[in-house]
C-alpha positions in Angstrom: 156.2 141.0 65.4 155.1 138.8 68.3 151.8 139.9 69.9 150.5 139.3 73.4 146.7 139.1 73.9 145.3 140.9 76.9 141.7 140.2 77.9 139.4 141.5 80.7 135.9 140.2 81.1 132.7 141.9 82.3 130.1 139.3 83.4 126.5 140.4 83.9 124.7 138.0 86.3 120.9 138.2 86.7 120.2 138.0 90.4 117.8 135.3 91.5 115.0 137.4 93.0 111.2 137.4 92.5 111.0 141.0 91.3 113.0 143.8 89.7 115.7 145.8 91.5 113.6 149.0 91.8 110.0 147.9 91.3 107.7 145.0 92.2 107.4 143.8 88.6 108.0 140.1 87.9 111.2 138.9 86.2 109.8 135.5 85.1 111.2 134.4 81.8 109.0 133.9 78.7 106.3 136.4 79.3 104.6 138.1 76.3 106.4 141.4 75.4 106.0 144.4 77.6 103.5 143.0 80.1 106.1 143.0 82.9 107.2 146.7 82.6 105.7 148.9 85.3 105.5 152.7 85.4 108.7 152.6 87.5 110.5 150.5 85.0 109.5 152.9 82.2 110.5 155.9 84.2 107.2 157.7 83.9 106.7 161.1 85.5 106.0 161.0 89.2 107.2 157.6 90.1 110.2 156.8 92.3 112.5 153.7 92.5 112.7 151.7 95.7 115.7 149.3 96.1 114.7 145.6 96.4 116.5 144.5 99.6 116.8 140.9 98.3 119.7 142.0 96.0 122.0 142.8 98.8 122.5 139.4 100.4 123.2 137.9 97.0 125.8 140.6 96.1 127.5 140.2 99.5 127.6 136.4 99.2 129.3 136.7 95.9 131.8 139.2 97.4 132.6 136.8 100.3 132.9 133.9 97.8 135.8 135.7 96.0 137.4 137.1 99.2 136.5 140.7 98.3 135.9 143.7 100.5 132.2 144.5 101.1 131.4 148.2 101.1 129.5 149.2 104.2 128.2 152.2 102.3 127.2 151.8 98.6 125.4 154.2 96.4 123.7 154.3 93.0 124.5 156.6 90.1 122.9 157.5 86.8 124.7 156.4 83.6 123.3 158.5 80.9 123.0 157.3 77.3 120.2 157.1 74.7 119.2 153.9 73.1 115.7 152.6 72.1 115.6 149.9 74.8 116.6 152.2 77.6 113.2 153.8 78.4 114.4 156.4 81.0 117.4 157.6 78.9 119.7 156.5 81.7 120.6 153.3 83.6 120.7 153.2 87.4 124.0 151.5 88.3 126.9 151.9 90.9 129.9 153.9 89.7 131.7 155.5 92.6 130.6 153.3 95.5 130.0 149.7 94.4 129.0 147.0 96.8 132.0 144.7 96.1 135.6 145.8 95.8 138.6 143.6 94.9 138.8 139.8 95.3 140.2 137.1 93.1 139.5 133.6 91.8 141.8 130.7 90.8 141.2 129.0 87.5 142.6 125.7 86.2 144.7 125.8 83.0 145.2 123.1 80.4 148.7 122.2 81.6 147.3 121.4 85.1 148.5 124.6 86.7 146.4 127.3 88.4 146.2 131.0 87.6 144.9 133.8 89.8 142.5 136.3 88.1 142.0 139.5 90.0 138.5 141.0 90.3 138.3 144.8 90.1 134.7 145.2 91.4 131.2 143.9 91.3 128.3 146.3 91.3 124.5 146.3 91.3 122.6 147.7 88.4 119.4 147.4 86.4 119.1 145.8 83.0 117.8 147.5 79.9 115.1 146.2 77.6 115.6 144.2 74.5 115.6 145.3 70.8 114.0 142.7 68.5 115.4 143.1 65.0 114.4 139.7 63.4 110.6 139.7 64.1 109.7 142.7 61.9 110.6 143.3 58.2 111.3 147.0 58.2 111.3 148.0 61.8 112.6 147.1 65.3 110.5 145.9 68.1 111.2 146.9 71.7 110.4 144.5 74.6 110.8 146.2 78.0 110.1 143.2 80.2 113.8 143.0 81.1 114.0 146.7 81.9 114.8 146.9 85.6 115.9 143.3 86.0 118.5 143.1 88.8 122.1 142.5 87.7 125.4 142.1 89.4 128.2 143.2 87.0 131.5 141.4 87.7 134.5 143.2 86.3 137.9 141.4 86.1 141.3 142.9 85.7 142.9 142.4 82.2 144.7 139.3 83.5 143.7 136.7 80.9 145.9 135.9 77.9 143.8 133.5 75.8 140.3 132.6 75.0 140.7 129.3 76.8 141.7 131.2 80.0 138.6 133.4 79.6 136.3 130.5 79.3 137.8 128.8 82.3 137.3 132.0 84.3 133.7 132.4 83.0 132.9 128.8 83.9 134.2 129.3 87.4 132.1 132.4 87.9 129.1 130.6 86.6 129.7 127.7 89.0 130.2 130.1 91.9 127.0 132.2 91.4 124.9 129.0 90.9 126.4 127.4 94.0 125.7 130.4 96.1 122.1 130.8 94.7 123.0 134.3 93.5 121.7 133.4 90.0 120.2 130.4 88.1 123.0 131.0 85.6 120.8 130.1 82.6 122.7 131.5 79.7 120.1 130.6 77.2 117.6 132.8 79.0 120.1 135.6 79.4 120.8 135.1 83.1 124.6 135.3 82.5 126.1 137.3 79.7 129.7 138.3 79.0 131.4 141.3 77.5 135.0 140.6 76.4 137.5 143.4 76.3 140.3 142.4 73.9 143.5 144.1 72.9 146.9 143.2 71.6 150.4 144.6 72.5 153.9 143.7 71.5 155.4 140.8 73.6 157.4 142.4 76.4 155.4 145.7 76.4 153.7 146.8 79.6 151.5 149.3 77.9 148.0 148.2 77.0 146.8 148.3 73.4 143.5 149.8 72.2 140.7 147.5 73.2 137.4 146.5 71.7 134.5 145.3 73.6 132.4 142.4 72.3 129.1 142.5 74.1 126.4 140.2 75.3 127.9 136.8 74.5 125.7 134.2 76.1 127.5 130.9 75.6 131.0 129.6 76.5 131.5 128.3 73.0 130.6 131.6 71.4 132.8 133.4 73.9 135.8 131.4 72.9 135.1 131.8 69.2 134.4 135.5 69.4 137.7 136.2 71.2 139.7 134.1 68.8 138.2 135.9 65.9 138.8 139.3 67.4 142.5 138.4 68.1 143.1 137.4 64.5 141.2 140.5 63.2 143.2 142.9 65.4 146.5 141.2 64.5 145.7 141.7 60.8 144.8 145.3 61.3 148.1 146.0 63.2 150.3 144.1 60.9 148.9 145.9 57.8 149.8 149.2 59.3 146.3 150.1 60.5 145.1 151.1 63.9 142.6 149.3 66.1 139.5 151.5 66.8 138.1 151.5 70.3 134.6 150.3 69.7 131.8 148.1 70.8 131.3 145.0 68.7 128.7 142.2 68.4 129.4 138.5 67.7 127.5 136.8 64.9 127.5 133.1 65.5 126.1 132.3 62.1 129.1 133.9 60.4 131.5 133.3 63.3 132.7 136.9 63.3 132.5 140.1 65.3 131.2 143.3 63.7 131.1 146.9 64.8 128.1 148.1 66.8 129.1 151.6 67.9 132.2 153.6 68.9 133.2 152.8 72.5 132.2 155.4 75.0 134.3 156.4 78.0 133.1 157.1 81.5 133.1 160.8 80.6 130.7 160.2 77.7 128.1 158.7 80.0 128.0 161.8 82.3 127.6 159.8 85.5 126.1 161.6 88.5 124.6 160.4 91.8 121.1 159.0 91.5 119.0 161.7 93.2 116.0 159.5 93.9 117.9 156.9 95.9 119.8 157.4 99.2 123.1 155.6 99.9 122.6 152.1 101.3 124.3 151.4 104.7 124.9 147.9 106.0 126.7 146.7 109.1 129.1 143.9 109.9 126.4 142.0 111.6 124.4 141.8 108.4 127.5 140.6 106.5 128.1 138.0 109.2 124.6 136.7 108.8 125.0 136.4 105.1 128.2 134.5 105.6 126.6 132.1 108.1 124.0 131.2 105.6 126.4 130.6 102.7 126.6 127.0 101.4 129.8 125.1 101.0 131.7 126.4 98.0 132.6 124.0 95.1 136.3 123.8 95.8 135.7 123.2 99.5 133.2 120.5 98.6 135.6 118.8 96.2 138.3 118.7 98.8 135.8 117.2 101.3 134.8 114.5 98.8 138.4 113.5 98.4 139.1 113.4 102.2 135.8 111.9 103.4 135.0 109.6 100.5 138.5 108.8 99.3 137.6 109.9 95.8 140.1 110.8 93.1 140.7 114.5 92.4 138.9 114.1 89.0 135.9 112.3 90.4 135.6 114.8 93.3 135.7 117.9 91.0 133.1 116.4 88.6 130.7 115.5 91.4 131.1 118.8 93.1 130.7 120.8 89.9 127.0 121.5 90.4 125.1 121.8 93.7 122.3 119.4 92.7 124.7 116.8 91.4 126.7 117.0 94.6 123.7 116.5 96.7 122.4 113.7 94.5 125.8 111.9 94.8 125.9 112.3 98.6 122.4 110.8 99.0 123.4 107.9 96.7 126.6 107.3 98.6 124.8 107.3 102.0 122.1 104.9 100.7 124.4 102.3 99.3 127.2 102.8 101.9 129.8 102.6 99.1 131.0 106.1 98.0 133.4 104.8 95.4 130.8 102.7 93.7 128.4 105.7 93.9 130.9 108.0 92.4 131.6 105.6 89.5 127.9 105.0 88.7 126.9 108.7 89.0 129.8 109.8 86.8 129.5 107.2 84.2 125.9 105.9 84.1 124.0 109.0 85.4 125.9 111.7 83.6 126.2 109.6 80.5 122.4 109.3 80.3 121.9 113.0 81.1 124.2 113.9 78.3 122.7 111.5 75.8 119.1 112.5 76.5 119.9 116.3 77.0 118.4 116.3 80.5 119.3 118.9 83.1 120.5 117.8 86.5 117.3 119.3 88.0 115.2 116.9 85.9 116.9 113.5 86.7 114.0 111.0 86.3 115.4 108.6 89.0 115.4 109.7 92.6 118.7 109.6 94.5 117.2 107.2 97.0 116.2 104.7 94.3 119.6 105.1 92.6 121.3 104.4 95.9 119.1 101.4 96.6 120.0 100.0 93.1 123.7 100.2 94.0 123.0 98.6 97.4 121.4 95.6 95.5 124.7 95.3 93.6 126.7 95.4 96.9 124.6 92.8 98.7 124.8 90.6 95.5 121.0 90.6 94.9 121.7 91.6 91.3 124.8 91.9 89.1 126.1 95.1 87.6 124.7 94.1 84.2 121.2 93.5 85.5 121.5 96.8 87.5 121.9 98.7 84.2 118.7 97.0 82.9 116.9 98.0 86.1 118.2 101.6 85.7 116.8 101.6 82.2 113.4 100.8 83.5 113.6 103.4 86.2 114.8 106.0 83.7 111.9 105.3 81.3 109.5 105.4 84.3 108.6 101.8 83.6 109.3 101.1 87.2 108.9 103.1 90.4 110.7 100.8 92.8 114.0 98.9 92.5 113.0 96.0 94.6 109.5 95.6 93.1 111.0 95.6 89.6 113.6 93.0 90.6 111.0 90.7 92.1 108.4 91.2 89.3 110.9 90.3 86.6 112.7 87.5 88.5 116.1 89.3 88.2 117.7 88.1 91.5 121.2 86.9 91.0 121.8 83.1 90.9 124.3 82.3 93.6 123.4 78.6 94.2 126.5 76.5 93.4 124.2 73.5 92.9 122.5 75.3 90.1 125.6 76.8 88.5 128.0 73.8 88.6 126.1 71.5 86.1 125.9 74.5 83.6 129.6 75.2 84.0 130.5 71.5 83.5 128.5 71.5 80.3 130.2 74.6 78.9 133.6 73.2 79.7 132.8 69.9 78.0 131.5 71.7 74.9 134.7 73.8 74.5 137.8 71.6 74.7 139.9 73.9 72.5 139.5 76.8 75.0 140.1 74.4 77.9 143.4 73.4 76.3 144.4 77.1 75.8 143.7 77.8 79.4 145.8 74.9 80.6 148.7 76.1 78.3 148.8 79.3 80.3 146.4 81.5 78.3 144.5 82.6 81.4 142.5 85.3 79.6 140.4 82.5 78.2 138.8 82.4 81.6 136.7 85.4 80.5 135.3 83.3 77.6 133.9 80.7 80.0 132.5 83.3 82.4 130.8 85.1 79.5 129.2 81.9 78.3 127.8 81.2 81.8 126.5 84.8 82.1 124.9 84.4 78.6 123.2 81.2 79.5 121.8 82.7 82.8 120.7 86.0 81.1 123.2 87.8 83.2 121.7 86.6 86.5 124.6 84.4 87.6 126.8 85.9 90.4 130.0 86.9 88.4 132.3 86.6 91.3 131.1 83.1 92.2 131.2 82.1 88.5 134.8 83.2 88.3 135.7 81.1 91.3 133.9 78.0 90.1 135.2 78.1 86.6 138.8 78.6 87.7 138.5 75.8 90.2 137.1 73.4 87.6 139.6 74.3 84.9 142.6 73.8 87.1 
């Protein structure tokens, strides 16, 4: 039998706030266990939660970014279940009246087409703590620092049909929330985690199969591998005459497999009821308008502007608009050197290549955008050649230089453009290579590159390549 994969994704995004959603406790990453859990986070008797108002502009900005409806009245509920890292015995979340309803995003597919993924809802909630299984031999540790951390849970419709589509969708959501400043998106620190709901059904069927939920996957690579494993596993179960159990599973990256965690609860099992300690939150259209006014340019809009304003290719524009910091860096470089295409080429190839090689984040680029732009300006005004520029960039990158111009002057790197100095050298190289001269005059014009290369070698790359080309061609012909 042919099977169709059906996948929906729940993405938990940690909101970029200073404190927790219902208390003033810090959410800074890396603190010692249990020092950032207050009486409110622990649900101790006599304490009451108070909503952190900073979560609302971020949730609304995300909703506007996906074209969703923003609820003017939203309310919190209690989701009741018992687990060691849930200190209150319930989680405060939004069930009946979430802040964001509907919306959609478009994702690129491998064949170049675009697919629309519908969003069901996005709601605010608090995170649970964390169970630590590996740090103790015969027991489990509980770290409640994360308890109460503000989350926006983004729930998609089951519109995806492959692991690659899921990763494309997750990457777009990651890009969107970081662009909007909703979250820092740091998956290694748990700021964005995915739960993948996977099921199979016979091709042509409109009825959904029994789904499993693989929880808390915190990398795009693991997400793809977990889904692919689960698809194969479910197919083997169905084709052997078995039945897929509705359950929650965990992905083990060391074994590259999913394994059961617990049977999957339904909404009825959680016994939701309105949170009695929190009143509904009412916002107005003016508040939404203010959030919209303060929203930055979205990545697709920015990419389109890069194509129209700077005449960049679609590929260059998408890469340079992929991160807010990278986009800002490129625009400063382009403005400084007054050559957007040169800036795009160098930022894409030289800058991103070095970031990747040295495993450096965009936020930690060791060369300022102003100095990078000045370096390209010195190529444009023919002060230095492109080859020398790479050497200067090396020095800037290793913090062996602070200023482009000072480094060029101190190391005598200015380009040689004096014909009087270049011509005797070119004459000598031509005289020393009669075989190549003959080849050129027989029509093998590619040999020109040999002569230019020899001149560049003799001048340590300081000769003006354009001028060398013209002089060599003139003398050979």
